DOLUM-952324 format. One line per field, with one value per residue: residue number from 1; residue in one letter; x, y, z of N, C-alpha, C in turn. Coordinates in Angstrom, 2 decimals, always signed. Atoms other than C-alpha are relative to their C-alpha. Layout:
nr: c(NUM ...)
rest: c(A ...)
nc1: c(X ...)
nc2: c(Y ...)
nc3: c(Z ...)
cac1: c(X ...)
cac2: c(Y ...)
cac3: c(Z ...)
cc1: c(X ...)
cc2: c(Y ...)
cc3: c(Z ...)
END
This chain:
nr: c(1 2 3 4 5 6 7 8 9 10 11 12 13 14 15 16 17 18 19 20 21 22 23 24 25 26 27 28 29 30 31 32 33 34 35 36 37 38 39 40 41 42 43 44 45 46 47 48 49 50 51 52 53 54 55 56 57 58 59 60 61 62 63 64 65 66 67 68 69 70 71 72 73 74 75 76 77 78 79 80 81 82 83 84 85 86 87 88 89 90 91 92 93 94 95 96 97 98 99 100 101 102 103 104 105 106 107 108 109 110 111 112 113 114 115 116 117 118 119 120 121 122 123 124 125 126 127 128 129 130 131 132 133 134 135 136 137 138 139 140 141)
rest: c(M E S N G K H V T L D G S E V D Y Q T S P I Y W G E P G T N G Q H S F Y Q L I H Q G T R L I P C D F I A F T E P L N P L G R H H D M L M A N V F A Q T E A L A F G K T L D Q V K S E S I P D W L A P H K V F E G N R P S N T I L A Q R L T P E T L G K L V A L Y E H C V F N P G R H L E H)
nc1: c(+0.95 -1.21 +0.62 +1.32 -0.48 -0.66 +0.53 -0.03 +0.29 -1.41 -0.44 -0.21 +1.12 +0.73 +1.62 +1.10 +1.23 -0.60 -0.52 +0.21 +0.77 -0.43 +0.86 -0.51 +0.65 -0.08 +0.70 +1.10 +0.56 -1.38 -0.02 +0.98 -0.57 -1.26 +0.29 +1.47 +0.55 -0.35 +1.01 +1.30 +0.37 -1.46 +0.16 -0.51 +0.63 -1.14 +0.64 -0.79 +0.37 +0.51 -0.34 +0.23 +0.28 +0.89 -0.35 -1.39 -1.02 +0.05 +1.49 -0.46 +1.28 +0.83 -0.90 +0.10 +0.93 -0.09 -0.87 +0.85 +1.05 -0.91 -0.11 +1.51 +0.66 -0.94 +0.58 +1.46 -0.24 -0.94 +0.72 +1.15 +0.18 +0.60 +0.48 -0.03 +1.30 -0.09 -1.23 +0.71 +0.96 -0.84 -0.36 -1.63 +0.11 +0.10 -1.35 -0.61 +0.83 -0.25 -0.96 +0.49 +1.04 -0.87 +0.73 +0.36 -0.48 -1.53 -0.27 -1.20 +0.54 -0.54 -0.52 +0.28 -0.17 +0.47 -0.62 -1.00 -0.85 -1.30 +0.52 +0.69 -0.73 -1.00 +0.91 +0.26 -1.20 -0.15 +1.00 -0.39 -1.20 +0.60 +0.17 -1.43 -0.51 +0.64 +0.00 +1.12 +1.61 +0.16 +1.57 +1.00 +0.69)
nc2: c(-0.97 -1.33 -0.73 -0.62 -1.62 -0.67 -1.16 +0.40 +1.37 +0.93 -0.90 -1.38 -0.60 -0.65 +0.79 -0.82 +0.69 +0.38 +0.81 +1.31 -0.24 -0.20 +1.10 -0.47 +0.74 +0.70 +0.95 -0.45 -1.12 -0.69 -0.82 -0.74 -1.75 -0.38 -0.12 -0.02 -1.19 -0.67 +0.92 -0.52 -1.38 -0.94 -0.73 +1.59 +1.06 +1.41 +1.47 +1.08 +1.28 +0.70 +1.10 +0.69 +1.66 +0.03 +0.51 -0.53 +0.99 -0.18 -0.50 -0.89 -0.07 -0.45 -0.71 +0.30 -0.61 -1.58 -0.51 +0.26 -0.89 -1.08 -0.03 -0.77 -1.37 -0.74 +0.09 -0.93 -1.52 -0.48 -0.09 -0.76 -1.39 -0.14 -1.64 -0.99 +0.54 +1.27 -0.19 -0.67 +0.76 +0.65 -1.06 -0.67 -1.33 -0.51 -0.17 +1.16 +0.86 -0.11 +0.91 +0.95 +0.39 +0.55 +0.14 +1.45 +0.10 +0.70 +1.46 +0.88 +1.31 +0.88 +1.47 +0.86 +1.26 +0.28 +0.13 -0.22 +0.83 -0.74 +0.00 -0.96 -1.25 +0.38 -0.55 -1.54 -0.47 +0.20 -0.35 -1.08 -0.01 -0.24 -1.47 -0.54 +0.81 -0.52 -1.49 -0.51 +0.91 +0.51 +0.10 -0.91 +0.16)
nc3: c(+0.01 +0.15 +1.15 +0.03 -0.07 +1.03 +0.74 +1.73 +0.52 -0.09 +0.78 -0.36 +0.24 -1.16 -0.26 -0.24 -0.92 -1.35 +0.11 -0.58 -1.10 -1.24 -0.87 -1.52 -1.22 -1.44 -0.50 -0.89 +0.29 -0.26 +1.30 -0.47 +0.01 +1.00 +1.42 +0.20 -0.11 +1.29 +0.78 +0.01 -0.24 +0.50 +1.31 +1.05 +0.07 -0.52 -0.03 -0.66 +0.00 -1.23 -0.42 -1.18 -0.09 -0.80 -1.25 -0.56 -0.02 -1.44 -0.38 -1.31 -0.12 +1.15 +0.72 +1.13 +0.76 +0.02 +1.34 +1.37 +0.13 +0.15 +1.89 +0.75 -0.55 +0.98 +1.64 -0.06 -0.07 +1.60 +0.95 -0.40 -0.63 -0.65 +0.31 -1.07 -0.70 -0.89 -0.95 -1.02 -0.94 -0.98 -0.80 +0.18 -0.34 +1.18 +0.27 +0.50 +1.00 +1.12 -0.10 -0.06 +0.99 +1.15 +1.47 +0.49 +1.12 +0.03 +0.33 -1.03 +0.26 -1.32 +0.29 -0.93 +0.28 -1.48 -1.16 +0.71 +0.17 +0.99 +1.28 -0.06 -0.01 +1.36 +0.75 -0.15 +0.62 +1.19 +0.22 -0.09 +1.00 +1.15 +0.17 +0.54 +1.17 +1.56 -0.73 +0.94 -0.15 -1.46 -0.58 -0.21 -1.28)
cac1: c(+0.11 +3.10 +2.07 -1.29 -0.44 +1.48 +0.37 +1.45 +0.58 +3.62 +4.17 +4.68 +1.11 -0.42 -3.75 -6.87 -8.74 -8.26 -5.59 -6.63 -9.32 -8.06 -8.83 -8.71 -10.59 -11.00 -12.34 -15.71 -16.64 -12.93 -13.18 -16.45 -14.47 -11.79 -13.45 -17.17 -18.15 -16.33 -18.25 -21.58 -20.96 -17.84 -18.11 -16.46 -18.74 -16.72 -18.28 -17.92 -17.97 -19.49 -17.57 -19.34 -19.64 -22.74 -20.78 -17.90 -14.87 -14.94 -18.37 -18.33 -21.84 -23.87 -20.80 -21.19 -24.87 -24.01 -21.36 -23.95 -26.45 -23.48 -23.04 -26.75 -27.12 -24.16 -25.75 -29.24 -27.73 -25.47 -28.54 -31.38 -29.67 -30.88 -33.11 -32.81 -36.57 -35.63 -32.25 -34.79 -37.10 -34.52 -34.01 -30.87 -29.93 -30.67 -26.79 -25.84 -28.53 -27.08 -23.90 -26.06 -27.75 -26.20 -28.01 -27.70 -27.64 -24.33 -23.27 -21.96 -22.37 -22.61 -20.58 -21.92 -20.48 -21.04 -17.89 -14.08 -12.10 -8.91 -11.20 -13.59 -10.55 -8.89 -12.19 -12.41 -8.58 -9.37 -12.10 -10.54 -7.01 -9.46 -10.63 -6.86 -5.82 -7.73 -7.06 -9.71 -12.59 -13.41 -16.36 -19.48 -21.19)
cac2: c(-0.23 +2.26 +3.79 +4.73 +8.64 +9.36 +12.44 +10.42 +7.40 +4.50 +6.87 +9.98 +11.48 +13.79 +11.97 +13.89 +11.63 +11.01 +8.53 +6.15 +6.43 +6.68 +4.19 +4.96 +3.63 +2.52 -0.09 +0.27 +3.44 +4.91 +6.88 +8.95 +12.31 +11.62 +11.42 +11.04 +14.46 +15.40 +12.55 +13.70 +17.51 +18.55 +20.43 +16.93 +14.26 +10.99 +7.77 +5.13 +1.65 -0.08 -3.04 -5.62 -9.28 -10.83 -12.86 -11.36 -13.21 -12.30 -11.93 -9.44 -9.15 -6.56 -4.91 -6.46 -5.48 -1.82 -1.59 -3.28 -0.56 +1.99 +0.64 +1.03 +4.22 +5.84 +4.57 +5.99 +9.21 +9.41 +8.69 +10.92 +13.49 +15.44 +18.96 +22.01 +21.09 +17.73 +18.92 +21.43 +18.83 +17.33 +20.57 +21.48 +25.00 +27.42 +28.41 +24.78 +23.40 +24.77 +22.34 +19.42 +19.35 +17.49 +17.15 +13.39 +12.16 +10.72 +7.74 +4.73 +0.81 -1.55 -4.91 -7.59 -10.88 -13.34 -13.75 -12.61 -15.15 -15.43 -16.15 -13.37 -10.82 -12.44 -11.44 -7.99 -7.44 -8.59 -6.45 -3.29 -4.21 -4.20 -0.51 +0.37 -2.12 -0.15 +3.73 +5.94 +3.18 +2.56 +1.46 +3.13 +4.25)
cac3: c(+0.00 -0.11 -3.28 -2.90 -1.77 -4.81 -7.09 -10.25 -11.98 -12.78 -15.72 -13.84 -15.10 -12.73 -11.26 -10.90 -8.40 -4.85 -4.51 -1.85 +0.99 +4.78 +7.12 +11.36 +14.13 +17.63 +19.12 +21.11 +22.32 +22.70 +19.59 +21.37 +21.90 +19.64 +16.28 +16.55 +17.23 +13.99 +11.97 +13.27 +13.47 +11.39 +8.01 +5.82 +4.90 +6.45 +5.16 +8.16 +8.45 +11.82 +12.68 +15.14 +16.28 +17.64 +20.12 +22.40 +22.60 +26.44 +27.79 +30.82 +32.04 +29.99 +28.39 +25.00 +24.82 +25.54 +23.10 +20.11 +21.37 +21.01 +16.95 +16.40 +18.25 +16.22 +12.79 +13.58 +14.59 +11.29 +9.35 +11.18 +13.19 +15.40 +15.20 +17.43 +18.68 +19.80 +21.49 +23.30 +24.11 +26.13 +28.33 +27.23 +28.04 +25.10 +25.23 +24.57 +22.29 +18.95 +19.83 +20.53 +17.06 +14.03 +10.33 +9.84 +6.32 +6.88 +5.07 +7.07 +6.78 +9.52 +9.39 +11.39 +11.69 +14.63 +16.12 +15.60 +14.16 +12.05 +9.05 +9.70 +10.35 +6.91 +5.07 +6.65 +5.64 +2.13 +1.99 +2.89 +0.56 -2.06 -1.76 -2.05 -4.60 -7.62 -6.47 -7.66 -6.71 -3.03 -1.15 -2.07 +1.24)
cc1: c(+0.59 -0.26 -1.20 -0.24 +0.50 -0.93 -0.22 -0.16 +1.69 +0.65 +0.50 -1.04 -0.61 -1.29 -0.81 -1.11 +0.71 +0.96 -0.09 -1.08 +1.04 -0.65 +0.46 -1.11 +0.41 -1.20 -1.17 -0.41 +1.23 +0.20 -1.37 +0.31 +1.01 -0.67 -1.56 -0.80 +0.36 -0.92 -1.23 -0.50 +1.05 -0.55 +0.30 -0.77 +1.14 -0.89 +0.47 -0.73 -0.21 +0.57 -0.69 -0.03 -1.00 +0.26 +1.44 +0.82 +0.47 -0.98 +0.07 -1.53 -0.66 +0.95 +0.10 -1.38 +0.02 +0.71 -0.99 -0.86 +0.69 +0.06 -1.26 -0.47 +1.05 -0.44 -1.11 +0.62 +0.70 -1.32 -1.11 +0.29 -0.64 -0.24 +0.35 -1.38 +0.10 +1.17 -0.92 -0.99 +0.33 +0.18 +0.77 +0.10 -0.17 +1.37 +0.76 -0.87 +0.48 +1.24 -0.39 -0.87 +1.05 -1.00 -0.40 +0.25 +1.24 -0.01 +0.65 -0.92 +0.14 +0.09 -0.56 +0.33 -0.10 +1.13 +1.65 +0.95 +0.88 -0.61 -0.67 +0.90 +0.76 -1.28 -0.01 +1.43 +0.07 -0.93 +0.63 +1.75 -0.71 -0.45 +1.16 +0.68 -0.58 -0.25 -1.29 -1.83 +0.26 -1.47 -0.81 -0.49 -1.45)
cc2: c(+1.45 +0.78 +0.75 +1.64 +0.55 +0.66 -0.59 -1.18 -0.59 +0.91 +1.36 +0.83 +0.44 -0.36 +1.52 -0.22 +0.01 -1.49 -0.97 +0.68 -0.22 -0.43 +0.40 -0.51 -0.32 -1.17 +0.18 +1.22 +0.85 +1.34 +1.48 +1.41 +0.12 +0.32 -0.01 +1.17 +0.43 -0.65 +0.32 +1.47 +0.68 +0.10 -1.37 -1.03 -1.01 -1.11 -0.84 -1.18 -0.48 -1.41 -0.98 -1.36 +0.01 -0.64 +0.40 -0.95 +0.07 +0.38 +0.73 +0.69 +0.83 +0.77 -0.08 +0.48 +1.55 +0.37 -0.61 +0.99 +1.02 +0.25 +0.61 +1.29 +0.89 +0.17 +0.87 +1.32 +0.62 +0.26 +0.91 +1.33 +0.19 +1.93 +0.92 -0.36 -1.49 +0.21 +0.91 -0.71 -0.73 +0.76 +0.38 +1.14 +0.63 +0.71 -1.20 -0.51 -0.01 -1.16 -1.60 -0.39 -0.12 -0.17 -1.14 -0.06 +0.35 -1.44 -0.86 -1.49 -0.61 -1.47 -0.78 -1.24 -0.49 -0.21 +0.26 -1.19 +0.05 -0.04 +1.22 +1.32 -0.11 +0.87 +1.72 +0.72 +0.27 +1.16 +1.66 +0.01 +0.54 +1.32 +0.87 -0.56 +0.97 +1.50 +0.64 -0.63 -0.66 -0.44 +0.77 +0.01 +0.33)
cc3: c(-0.13 -1.06 -0.06 +0.47 -0.82 -0.85 -1.35 -0.22 -0.19 -1.16 +0.01 -0.76 +0.91 +0.39 +0.03 +0.95 +1.36 -0.32 +0.75 +1.43 +1.20 +0.79 +1.65 +0.75 +1.29 +0.42 +1.37 +0.22 +0.35 -0.89 +0.37 -0.15 -0.81 -1.26 -0.40 -0.33 -1.66 -1.35 -0.04 -0.17 -0.92 -1.58 -1.21 +0.21 +0.25 -0.27 +0.99 +0.02 +1.32 +0.06 +1.08 +0.25 +1.15 +1.55 +0.39 +0.06 +1.83 +0.67 +1.45 +0.34 -1.07 -1.06 -1.26 -0.17 +0.01 -1.34 -1.33 +0.19 -0.42 -1.65 -0.01 +0.31 -0.94 -1.21 -0.38 -0.01 -0.89 -1.02 -0.05 +0.53 +0.86 +0.35 +1.37 +0.75 +0.81 +0.88 +1.37 +0.73 +1.26 +1.11 -0.01 -0.07 -1.27 -0.49 -0.82 -1.00 -1.43 +0.00 +0.12 -1.33 -1.10 -1.39 -0.38 -1.23 -0.41 -0.21 +0.84 -0.11 +1.51 -0.22 +0.76 -0.39 +1.43 +0.90 -0.94 -0.62 -1.18 -1.36 -0.38 -0.02 -1.69 -1.01 -0.01 -0.37 -1.70 -0.62 -0.03 -0.79 -1.21 -0.46 -0.45 -1.06 -1.37 +0.40 -0.71 -0.13 +1.44 -0.03 +0.01 +1.30 -0.29)
END
């Protein structure tokens, strides 16, 4: 993948397209204050993939259920947003209300697998490698 960021083709011609998507993320809710706000309320449209597993590797009380609920809540919020009227109905102070609004209509995919196994991980790696294998063509969100 080391050549995906170059501004020229193999023959040295300038490219007129994005040379590669950028992939980053965090497990669970770790990204909440790192970049979820940017995704929900930022000025740039950032398509997202949420990857979740229906069976946890290490069950711990209701922890997995809460993580799964967060996955679905994030994708719902990205799709539908929250209006100023909805925010105000939550008794949010007027000065804070505009900061709690987000427009929605942000693209996302939810990828669910039964369990994180070497086979599942291999399939996910292949999926994302395919996205950068053919520059200019990547997953449609």
